[in-house]
C-alpha positions, 0 to 999 in steps of 0.5 A: 500500500505504501509502495503504491502511494509512493509510486503514485506520488512520484508519477504525479510530481513528474507529470506536473514537472513535464507539463510546466516545462512544456507550457513554458516552451510551447505557449507565448507570453506577451512580452513586456520588453525593455524599450531598447529591445523594442527599438532594436526589433523595430529598426530591424523590421524597418531595414527588412520589411519595406523591400519584402512587402514592396512598400516605401520606408516612409509608408512603413514608418506609419506603422506602430508596434501594437503587440509583441509575442515571444516564443522560445525556439532554439533561440527566441522568436518574436511575432511583432504586430504592427498597425496603421489606420486599418492596415496590419502587418505581422512579422516573425523574427528569429533571434538565433542562438550563437550555435546557429550563427547568432544574429536575427532572421526575418522568417515571415511577413504578411498583411494579416491582422 
């Protein structure tokens, strides 16, 4: 009886620990980032998005960051939501670990809200 109780206890503790780890990796958090990081992401997008979408830099400057989602995937992936008037741009940036060469890479850009 005692042995089965100990087994059940450790099984539940292990399952709970696995679930917490999975939650941290799999779910996103709205990032309350350091303003310098937000500026860094915006400047990276300013350098890359206009050519990618075929718009001018001036036009892109009208878009303001509305939300940043942060994921952990072999580095950090940011999903940045920008909005101007009734238009939206969503961009994904991968900040790679040094093992993968470091730096940032623009994964995708689209005009969906």
